[in-house]
Every structure is written in C-alpha cells, then in structure tokens.
C-alpha positions as CSV (number, residue, x, y, z in Angstrom):
1,M,0.0,0.0,0.0
2,S,1.4,3.4,-0.9
3,Q,2.0,6.0,1.8
4,S,0.6,9.5,1.5
5,P,3.1,12.4,1.4
6,V,1.4,13.7,4.5
7,P,-0.1,11.3,7.1
8,V,-3.8,11.2,6.7
9,E,-4.3,12.1,10.4
10,D,-2.5,15.4,9.8
11,L,-4.8,16.5,7.0
12,P,-7.6,19.0,7.5
13,F,-11.0,17.3,7.9
14,V,-14.6,17.7,8.6
15,E,-16.9,15.3,10.3
16,G,-19.8,14.0,8.2
17,V,-22.5,11.4,8.5
18,L,-22.1,8.6,6.0
19,N,-25.0,6.2,5.5
20,Y,-23.7,2.6,5.3
21,L,-25.8,-0.5,4.8
22,G,-27.0,-2.0,8.1
23,P,-27.5,-5.7,8.9
24,M,-30.0,-7.4,6.6
25,A,-31.2,-10.9,6.1
26,E,-32.4,-10.4,2.5
27,K,-30.8,-8.9,-0.5
28,P,-31.3,-5.1,-0.7
29,F,-33.4,-3.7,-3.5
30,S,-34.4,-0.2,-4.7
31,Y,-36.9,0.9,-7.3
32,V,-35.7,3.7,-9.6
33,Y,-39.3,4.6,-10.5
34,E,-42.6,4.7,-8.6
35,P,-43.0,1.1,-7.4
36,P,-46.3,-0.8,-7.7
37,A,-49.0,-0.1,-5.1
38,G,-48.1,-1.6,-1.8
39,V,-44.4,-2.2,-2.6
40,A,-41.7,-0.2,-0.7
41,R,-39.3,1.8,-2.8
42,T,-36.4,0.1,-1.0
43,N,-36.0,-2.5,1.7
44,A,-32.5,-1.2,2.6
45,V,-31.7,-0.6,6.3
46,Y,-29.0,2.1,6.9
47,D,-26.3,2.4,9.5
48,P,-25.3,6.1,9.8
49,R,-21.7,6.7,10.9
50,R,-20.1,10.1,11.9
51,L,-16.6,9.9,10.4
52,P,-13.7,12.2,9.5
53,V,-13.7,13.2,5.8
54,Y,-10.3,14.5,4.9
55,S,-9.4,17.2,2.4
56,A,-7.6,15.8,-0.6
57,R,-6.3,19.2,-1.7
58,R,-2.7,18.5,-0.7
59,H,-2.7,15.2,-2.6
60,I,-4.4,16.1,-5.9
61,A,-1.3,15.6,-8.0
62,G,-0.6,12.2,-6.4
63,L,-4.0,10.7,-6.7
64,S,-4.3,7.7,-9.1
65,L,-7.3,6.0,-10.6
66,D,-5.5,2.7,-10.4
67,R,-4.5,3.1,-6.7
68,E,-7.0,5.3,-4.8
69,G,-9.6,4.8,-7.5
70,F,-10.2,8.5,-8.0
71,A,-8.4,11.5,-9.4
72,V,-8.9,15.2,-10.0
73,V,-8.5,16.9,-13.4
74,A,-8.4,20.6,-13.9
75,G,-9.7,22.6,-16.9
76,R,-12.7,24.6,-17.8
77,S,-15.4,23.0,-20.0
78,A,-16.4,24.6,-23.2
79,V,-20.1,23.9,-22.3
80,R,-22.1,27.1,-21.8
81,D,-25.3,25.5,-20.5
82,F,-25.2,22.2,-18.6
83,Y,-28.9,21.9,-18.7
84,D,-29.0,21.9,-22.5
85,E,-29.2,18.3,-23.5
86,A,-28.1,18.9,-27.1
87,E,-25.1,20.9,-26.1
88,L,-24.0,18.2,-23.6
89,R,-24.1,15.6,-26.3
90,R,-22.4,17.8,-28.9
91,V,-19.7,19.4,-26.7
92,Y,-19.4,17.7,-23.4
93,Y,-19.6,14.1,-24.3
94,P,-16.5,14.2,-26.6
95,E,-14.8,16.5,-24.2
96,C,-15.2,13.9,-21.4
97,E,-14.2,11.1,-23.6
98,R,-10.9,12.8,-24.2
99,I,-10.3,13.6,-20.5
100,V,-10.9,10.0,-19.4
101,A,-8.8,8.5,-22.2
102,A,-5.9,10.8,-21.3
103,A,-6.2,10.1,-17.6
104,I,-6.2,6.3,-17.7
105,G,-4.5,5.6,-21.0
106,A,-7.5,3.9,-22.6
107,E,-7.6,3.3,-26.4
108,R,-11.4,4.0,-26.7
109,V,-13.8,5.8,-24.3
110,I,-17.6,6.0,-24.8
111,V,-19.9,8.3,-22.9
112,F,-23.3,6.5,-22.5
113,D,-25.2,8.5,-20.0
114,H,-25.3,11.6,-17.7
115,T,-27.2,12.9,-14.8
116,T,-27.6,16.5,-13.6
117,R,-28.4,17.0,-9.9
118,R,-29.8,20.1,-8.1
119,R,-30.4,19.7,-4.4
120,Q,-33.9,20.7,-3.1
121,P,-34.2,20.5,0.7
122,Q,-36.6,17.8,2.0
123,T,-36.8,16.2,-1.5
124,E,-36.1,12.5,-2.0
125,D,-34.1,11.4,-5.0
126,R,-36.2,10.4,-8.0
127,T,-39.2,12.3,-6.8
128,K,-41.6,12.8,-9.7
129,G,-41.3,16.4,-11.1
130,A,-38.2,17.2,-9.0
131,P,-34.6,17.4,-10.2
132,R,-32.3,14.5,-9.3
133,Q,-30.9,14.8,-5.8
134,P,-27.5,14.1,-4.3
135,V,-27.2,10.4,-3.2
136,M,-26.7,10.4,0.5
137,R,-25.8,6.7,0.9
138,V,-22.5,4.9,0.5
139,H,-22.6,3.0,-2.8
140,N,-20.7,2.0,-6.0
141,D,-22.4,2.1,-9.3
142,Y,-21.5,-1.4,-10.7
143,T,-20.8,-4.9,-9.4
144,L,-18.8,-7.9,-10.6
145,Q,-22.0,-9.1,-12.4
146,S,-23.5,-5.8,-13.6
147,G,-20.3,-4.3,-15.1
148,P,-20.0,-7.0,-17.9
149,Q,-23.8,-7.0,-18.3
150,R,-23.8,-3.3,-18.9
151,V,-21.3,-3.8,-21.7
152,R,-23.6,-6.3,-23.3
153,D,-26.5,-4.0,-22.9
154,L,-24.7,-1.1,-24.6
155,M,-22.3,-2.5,-27.1
156,G,-24.4,-4.9,-29.1
157,E,-22.5,-7.3,-31.4
158,E,-19.2,-5.8,-30.3
159,A,-19.8,-6.8,-26.6
160,E,-18.2,-10.3,-26.4
161,A,-15.0,-9.2,-28.2
162,L,-14.7,-6.1,-25.9
163,L,-15.3,-8.2,-22.8
164,G,-12.1,-10.1,-23.7
165,R,-10.1,-7.0,-23.1
166,R,-9.6,-4.8,-20.1
167,F,-12.5,-2.3,-19.6
168,A,-13.5,0.1,-16.9
169,F,-16.5,2.2,-16.0
170,I,-15.3,5.7,-15.0
171,N,-17.6,8.6,-13.9
172,L,-16.6,12.2,-14.4
173,W,-18.2,14.4,-11.7
174,R,-18.2,18.2,-12.1
175,P,-19.9,21.1,-10.3
176,I,-22.3,23.1,-12.5
177,R,-22.0,25.9,-10.0
178,G,-19.1,26.6,-7.7
179,P,-17.6,26.6,-5.2
180,V,-19.5,23.6,-3.9
181,K,-20.1,24.1,-0.2
182,D,-23.4,22.2,0.1
183,S,-23.6,18.4,-0.1
184,P,-20.1,17.7,-1.4
185,L,-19.1,14.3,-2.7
186,A,-17.0,12.0,-0.4
187,L,-14.9,9.2,-1.8
188,C,-13.3,6.3,0.0
189,D,-9.7,5.3,-0.8
190,A,-10.0,2.0,-2.6
191,Q,-6.9,0.8,-0.7
192,S,-8.8,1.0,2.5
193,V,-11.8,-1.1,1.3
194,A,-12.2,-4.9,1.6
195,F,-14.2,-6.7,-1.1
196,T,-16.3,-8.2,1.7
197,D,-17.5,-4.6,2.5
198,F,-19.6,-4.6,-0.7
199,V,-23.1,-6.0,-0.9
200,G,-25.0,-6.4,-4.1
201,S,-28.3,-4.4,-4.3
202,D,-30.9,-4.8,-7.1
203,Q,-31.8,-1.7,-9.0
204,V,-35.3,-2.3,-10.4
205,Y,-36.2,-0.4,-13.6
206,P,-39.5,-0.6,-15.6
207,D,-37.8,-2.8,-18.3
208,R,-34.8,-4.4,-16.6
209,K,-33.0,-5.1,-13.3
210,G,-29.5,-3.8,-12.6
211,E,-27.2,-4.2,-9.7
212,T,-25.1,-1.8,-7.7
213,Y,-23.0,-2.2,-4.5
214,V,-24.1,-0.8,-1.2
215,V,-21.4,-0.8,1.4
216,T,-21.1,-2.0,5.1
217,Y,-19.0,-0.1,7.6
218,N,-15.4,-0.9,8.1
219,P,-13.2,1.2,10.5
220,A,-10.3,0.9,8.1
221,H,-12.1,3.1,5.5
222,R,-10.4,6.4,4.7
223,W,-12.7,9.1,3.3
224,F,-11.7,12.2,1.3
225,Y,-13.4,15.1,-0.4
226,L,-12.3,18.2,-2.4
227,P,-13.4,21.3,-0.4
228,E,-15.1,24.1,-2.3
229,M,-14.8,22.5,-5.8
230,Q,-15.0,24.9,-8.6
231,T,-16.5,24.4,-12.1
232,D,-13.0,24.1,-13.6
233,E,-12.3,21.0,-11.5
234,A,-13.7,17.5,-12.1
235,L,-13.5,14.2,-10.2
236,L,-12.8,10.9,-12.0
237,I,-14.3,8.0,-10.1
238,K,-13.5,4.3,-10.9
239,C,-16.8,2.4,-10.6
240,Y,-15.6,-0.9,-12.1
241,D,-12.4,-2.3,-13.6
242,S,-12.1,-5.8,-15.1
243,E,-8.4,-5.7,-14.2
244,T,-7.9,-7.4,-10.8
245,D,-4.6,-5.9,-9.5
246,V,-5.8,-2.3,-9.5
247,A,-8.5,-0.3,-7.7
248,R,-11.7,-1.8,-9.0
249,F,-14.6,-0.1,-7.1
250,V,-14.8,3.2,-5.1
251,P,-17.5,3.7,-2.5
252,H,-18.8,7.3,-2.7
253,S,-21.6,9.4,-1.2
254,A,-22.8,12.9,-0.9
255,F,-22.7,14.1,2.7
256,A,-23.8,17.1,4.8
257,D,-20.7,19.2,5.5
258,P,-21.3,20.7,9.0
259,T,-19.2,23.8,8.1
260,T,-21.6,24.7,5.2
261,P,-22.9,28.3,5.7
262,A,-26.6,28.5,6.1
263,D,-26.9,30.7,3.0
264,A,-24.7,28.5,0.8
265,P,-26.2,27.9,-2.7
266,A,-27.7,24.4,-3.2
267,R,-25.3,22.0,-4.9
268,E,-25.6,21.6,-8.6
269,S,-23.5,19.0,-10.4
270,I,-23.3,16.7,-13.4
271,E,-21.9,13.2,-13.6
272,I,-21.0,11.7,-16.9
273,R,-20.8,7.9,-17.2
274,T,-18.2,6.3,-19.5
275,I,-16.8,3.0,-20.5
276,A,-13.0,2.9,-21.2
277,F,-11.6,0.1,-23.3
278,F,-7.9,-0.8,-23.4
279,N,-5.6,-2.5,-25.9
C-alpha cells in the first residue's frame, strides 16, 4: 500500500455522517421509479456513521485512478449550459471522452449516460417532477455481475469481443455551480476497502433489473473530499475495472458538511458515465 506524502491524520478534515448499509437478512433492492402499489421503494436498512472526511487538496497531483480509485482533473469546460441536452451531447460528451482517455490511458472511451443534480431540501431522489438529488448513501455504481452485463446492454454485437479486453467504468463528476459548499461528494480510498464490504443491491427499472453495490461499515475506511470544488475541476471515479490488480470499485456518497454556511447555494452538479476500453 502506498503512503501519502502527509499522514492522513495530519490532513484537515470535517466530520460527516455517511450512511452505510445496516445488517440485513435479505438482498437489498431499490426501485428507480414509482413502485407498484403496496411495494416499498427500497428495503435497505441504513447504518449512519459520523466519520472524518479528509481534504484531498494537498494530494491532488498524487491521486491515481488505479491506486486510490479516484483522481482530480483541472480545466474549464467549453459547455455554456449544462442543462442543454443537445449541447451536452455535442460538446461535453466528446470533451469527457478525451479527458478520461488521457487520464487512464484507454484506447477508446464512450460516454453512454449523464445525470444532472440540483439539491432541493426535503426532497427524496427520483421524486416525480423534481430534479435529481445528491445520493446520501455509500454505494458504488457497478458490481462484478452488472459491469459486464452493462457492456452487453450497450455495445451490441461488439460486446463479447470487448469483454475479452480490459475495460473500466469511470464517472466524471463536475460542479455546475461553484464553489461547492453544500452536499459535497466524499470518496473512499480503494486501498482501505475490503471486497467483503460490498453488498449487491438490485436496482429495479421498468424494463430491466440492474445491480449496484451498497457498502457496510469498516473502521479501516479512509474518506476524502475536495473542499469548495470549482467548475473548472472534475473528479474521476472508478466504478468498475475488469483488471484485478488495480483499484476496481470506489465507495462514494454525498454528505452534509457541518461547516456549510446557512446561506450556501444548493449544490448543482453533473456526472458523466463512461466505459473505457484498453488494448
């Protein structure tokens, strides 16, 4: 395990509540749409933990997608309006493909999805008619099973050949409005996570069932964030890697920063989802 240039315990930090998965006898599930009458949106039981979330500002240059599982890239986007779907696909998608390819050395990167989020107090994520909300639970977007299946879903006849090569799902997360003081994103150093901390959770869609990881508490976890992120900064987050000797999954979660001023603007952000394919 690599050592940080500055011991973690010497870094500035805030204390935040991170919502882990609590003990459960059955497999967790969550509906991503309004469930049928009489069916709960989720059966997950959460275990909130108040933990230090350390500033990664002094380690930006040393962060690695293949070691910690996340990294920071600098540079202003050419996008003028992040709520303009056509501009995102025309300008931002190819921009993000270039950023991810350069960051991890991939031969080919494909953007296949994006989500914009704008926090509204007292609003649950995926509430009908409301913008998408920050996700306030510890999770990872893909599992050992759902990563390859997503390639099959997206890549058609190419899928089986591509599954024979290394591939990775990498998210690019950027503030739409900065600096971010409200509901920042926390990321767990992949080196501090055991595979047994991950628990598969069904994501139920109207036409399919996916799977993500929710995460159980482990006192070894080391959490980081980038205080007051600006719009010319972006986080790269490794959500799956078919390679087994690198960081493969990164638990992450929004959290309530107790130092956030009462009049801080509500967080607005965009996450781009990519698949990176390697030689």
